[in-house]
Each structure stands twice: as structure tokens, then as C-alpha cells.
N, C-alpha and C positions, 0 to 999 in steps of 0.2 A: 351809463350802461352797467348792469349788474348781472354778469353771466352766471355766477354761482347761484344767486337767488332765482334766476329764471330756470336754470337747470334743475334746481331743487323742486320748483313748482311743476316742471315738465315731468320729472320722475314721479312725483305724487300723482299726477294726472294719468300717467301710463302704468302706475302701480308697480314700479321697479325701483331698486335701490339707486340712488343718485350716482354712485360710483360706477355704475354700469353704463351710464350715458356718455360713451365716447362718440366721436364723430362718425364712427362706423356702425353704431347701434341702429338696427333696423326698426323703422316705424310701422311697416306693414304688419297686419295681423294684430293679434292681441287687443290692446285697448286703444289703438289708433282708429277712432271712428269720428263721426260728425260731431258728437258732443265733445270729444277730446279736442277737436279742431277749434271749436268755439272757445273752449277754456284756454287753449294756446294763444289764440288771437288776442284774448283779453290779457293774458300774461305778457305778451309781447308789448302791448300798449303800456301796461303797468311798468315794466322793467326797462323798456327802450324808448318809450314815448312816440311810437309810430303805429299806425294802423296798417296791417298787411292784408293784401287781397287774399282771400281764402283759396282761390284757384291754384296759384303756385305752391302754396303750403300743402294742399291736398296731394299734389304730385310728388312731394318729397318722400324719398324712400329711406333716408337715414337722418340722424340728428345733425350730421354735418351739412347735409343739403338744406335742412331747416334753418340752420345758422347762416348759411350763404344767402338764403332768401331774405332773412332779417337784415343782414349787412347790406345787401343790394338795395333794399327798401330805404334803409337809413341814408345811404349815399344819395339816392334820388331825391329824398326829402330835403337834404342839406344843400343840394346844388341849386 
């Protein structure tokens, strides 16, 4: 797992500085759209080795929620 690299890629996708991506950073609005979602799914696979269902990702309102979905998916895959 490479959180820093994933967050850097997420920041680039959202077009915001990586240091702004705290768990409370809102995803709604701005550059969080269907294309960003596809890029994020690919980045999750690349950095964490799991494929995440887009439905729960799309419902995420913050970076922290996004990270929880990733963690939950990783736990399910390892069980």
C-alpha cells in the first residue's frame, strides 16, 4: 500500500495541492466527476491491488470516506 503515491495521484486528478487532501477534504463538486471516478478506480488498483466497486466510491463525500471504502475492500479481499 502506498498512501502517499495514491494521494498524490488523487490530488492531480482533482487538480488540488496534495497537502490539502486531508480526510475531511470534500469530494463533491469541483473535479469529482465520472471521469475522475474512473481514474481513481485505476489508481486504487495500481497502488493497493484491489478493484473497488464504483457505487460506494461515488457516494463518498470526503477523502476519508474514500479511504475507508478502499480499506473495507482490501479487508474483504484478504478474508
